[in-house]
C-alpha positions in Angstrom: 22.0 23.4 31.4 22.3 20.5 29.0 22.5 17.0 30.4 25.4 14.7 29.5 23.2 12.9 26.9 22.1 16.2 25.4 25.7 17.4 25.1 26.7 14.1 23.4 23.9 14.4 20.9 24.8 18.0 20.2 28.3 17.0 19.5 27.1 14.2 17.2 24.8 16.5 15.3 27.7 19.0 14.8 29.8 16.2 13.5 27.1 15.0 11.0 26.4 18.6 9.9 30.0 19.3 9.4 30.5 16.6 6.8 26.9 16.2 5.7 27.0 12.7 6.9 28.8 10.4 9.4 29.2 6.7 10.0 28.4 5.0 13.3 32.1 4.3 13.8 33.0 8.0 13.3 30.4 9.0 15.8 31.7 6.4 18.3 35.2 7.9 18.1 33.9 11.5 18.1 31.9 11.0 21.3 33.9 8.3 23.0 30.7 6.3 23.3 29.6 2.7 22.6 28.0 1.6 19.3 24.7 1.0 21.2 24.7 4.5 22.7 25.4 6.1 19.3 22.5 4.1 17.7 20.1 5.2 20.5 21.2 8.8 20.1 20.7 8.6 16.3 17.1 7.5 16.9 16.5 10.5 19.1 18.0 12.9 16.5 16.0 11.3 13.8 12.7 11.8 15.7 13.6 15.5 16.2 14.0 15.7 12.3 17.6 16.8 12.5 19.0 13.8 10.6 18.0 10.9 8.3 19.2 7.4 9.3 21.2 5.3 6.8 22.5 1.7 6.8 25.8 2.7 8.4 25.1 6.0 10.1 23.3 9.2 9.3 23.0 12.1 6.9 22.2 15.7 7.8 18.6 16.9 7.0 19.2 20.2 5.3 15.4 20.8 5.1 15.2 20.9 8.9 12.3 18.6 8.9 10.1 20.6 6.5 9.8 17.6 4.2 10.3 15.1 7.1 8.6 11.8 7.6 5.4 12.0 9.6 4.8 9.5 12.4 2.0 6.9 11.8 -0.3 8.6 14.3 0.1 11.9 12.6 -0.9 10.7 9.1 -3.3 7.9 10.0 -6.5 10.0 9.3 -5.1 12.0 6.3 -7.3 11.2 3.2 -8.9 8.3 5.1 -11.7 7.7 2.6 -9.2 7.4 -0.3 -7.0 5.0 1.6 -10.0 2.9 2.6 -11.0 2.6 -1.1 -7.4 1.5 -1.9 -7.5 -1.0 0.9 -10.8 -2.5 -0.4 -9.4 -2.9 -3.9 -6.3 -4.5 -2.6 -8.2 -6.9 -0.4 -10.3 -7.9 -3.4 -7.2 -9.3 -5.0 -6.5 -11.6 -2.1 -7.6 -15.2 -2.4 -7.9 -18.1 0.1 -4.6 -19.7 0.8 -2.5 -16.6 -0.2 0.6 -15.5 1.7 0.2 -11.8 1.8 3.0 -9.4 2.7 2.2 -5.9 4.1 4.9 -3.4 4.7 4.4 -0.5 7.1 2.1 2.4 6.3 -1.3 3.8 6.9 -2.8 2.3 3.7 -1.3 -1.2 4.4 -2.7 -0.9 7.9 -6.1 -0.5 6.4 -5.6 -3.5 4.1 -4.8 -5.5 7.2 -8.1 -4.4 8.7 -9.9 -5.3 5.5 -8.5 -8.9 5.7 -9.3 -9.5 9.4 -12.4 -11.7 8.7 -10.7 -13.8 6.0 -10.0 -17.5 6.4 -7.0 -19.7 5.5 -4.8 -16.7 5.0 -1.2 -15.9 6.0 0.0 -12.3 6.5 3.7 -11.6 6.6 4.6 -8.1 8.0 7.5 -6.2 9.3 5.2 -3.6 11.0 4.3 -4.1 14.6 1.1 -2.1 14.5 -0.2 -4.2 11.6 0.6 -7.5 13.4 -1.3 -6.0 16.5 -4.3 -5.1 14.3 -4.5 -8.8 13.3 -4.0 -10.3 16.8 -7.7 -11.3 17.1 -8.1 -12.5 13.5 -8.6 -16.2 14.0 -8.5 -17.2 10.4 -5.3 -15.3 9.6 -1.9 -16.7 10.5 0.5 -13.8 11.2 4.2 -14.0 10.6 6.3 -11.1 12.0 9.8 -10.7 10.6 11.5 -9.6 13.8 14.2 -7.0 14.0 14.6 -3.5 15.6 11.5 -1.2 15.5 11.6 2.3 14.0 9.3 4.4 16.2 7.9 6.6 13.4 6.7 3.8 11.2 6.5 0.8 13.7 8.5 -1.1 11.1 11.1 -3.7 12.0 14.5 -3.4 10.4 18.0 -4.7 10.7 20.0 -8.0 10.2 17.5 -10.1 12.2 14.6 -9.1 9.9 16.8 -9.7 6.8 17.8 -13.3 7.9 14.1 -14.3 8.3 12.9 -12.7 5.1 15.2 -14.8 2.9 13.4 -17.9 4.1 9.9 -16.7 3.1 7.8 -17.3 0.0 5.1 -14.6 -0.6 2.1 -14.8 -3.0 1.1 -11.1 -3.0 2.9 -8.1 -1.6 1.3 -4.7 -0.9 4.1 -2.1 -0.7 3.5 1.1 1.3 5.5 4.1 0.0 6.2 7.7 0.8 6.5 8.8 -2.8 5.7 7.6 -6.3 7.1 9.1 -9.5 8.1 7.7 -12.9 11.5 9.3 -12.6 12.5 8.0 -9.2 10.1 5.1 -8.7 8.7 4.2 -5.4 10.5 5.9 -2.6 10.7 6.0 1.2 12.3 8.2 3.9 14.3 5.4 5.4 17.1 3.6 3.7 16.8 0.8 6.4 13.1 0.3 5.5 13.9 0.4 1.8 16.4 -2.4 2.3 13.8 -4.6 4.0 11.2 -3.8 1.3 13.6 -4.8 -1.4 14.3 -8.2 0.2 10.5 -8.8 0.6 10.0 -7.9 -3.1 12.6 -10.4 -4.1 10.6 -13.1 -2.3 7.2 -12.1 -3.7 5.4 -13.5 -6.8 3.3 -10.3 -7.2 4.0 -6.8 -5.9 1.5 -4.0 -5.8 2.4 -0.5 -4.7 -0.4 1.1 -2.7 -0.6 4.9 -2.2 -3.1 7.8 -2.1 -3.0 10.9 -4.3 -0.9 12.8 -1.8 2.1 10.5 -2.6 1.8 10.9 -6.4 4.7 12.7 -8.1 6.4 13.1 -4.8 9.9 11.7 -4.1 11.3 10.7 -0.7 15.1 10.2 -0.3 15.5 6.5 -1.0 14.2 4.5 -4.0 12.8 1.1 -3.1 12.1 -0.1 -6.6 11.7 1.5 -10.1 8.2 2.4 -11.3 8.0 -0.3 -13.9 9.2 -3.2 -11.8 6.0 -3.9 -9.8 3.1 -6.0 -10.9 0.7 -3.0 -10.5 -0.3 0.0 -8.5 -3.5 0.7 -6.5 -4.3 4.3 -5.9 -7.3 6.7 -5.6 -6.6 8.9 -8.6 -5.8 8.0 -12.2 
């Protein structure tokens, strides 16, 4: 027998599936729940690969999770050698005194690891796991954007993160992506993360997309930035 919460989430999923998408306000009315409850339920449904979160609600995942976003722990060791080469090349671009931005991702996590022993460096990140990786890096000042954490990526999103980002000045940004193609640009599974990345790009003097060969010519749902609007790319295959 389903619990009250499970019944509510089932009703929400049916409402989203019926229209292909639904706003938070529509789901509040459909389930007679609070906004906070609906947002928590959407997180659960997203983790089960039934939906994809958007800025104002959710869309139904017609692929049933077959092309779904993998959690950080599930993809951390995929093509590790290639990602480590990318991280080393990215770290080589960083100079003393730089303000470096790292968005979430397995490759950017390895860049953070490559920068741990640097001096006179500031790292700005919206990823909790990257900030934690640098917790004992004495020569690196870490700035965390704040916001609400997405569990799959450990990235912080939402209005709080946005309000902090608009006050920052970034020297070099390394952008983690879920897909890279000339047609659709650099893409991600989460519209909320795309929004944060776009704001960080606007504050950065240089932006480098970092991705391994598995991401090449793949397209996730939301475009972060067109292919030709970054300073450069760092990858493990020409």
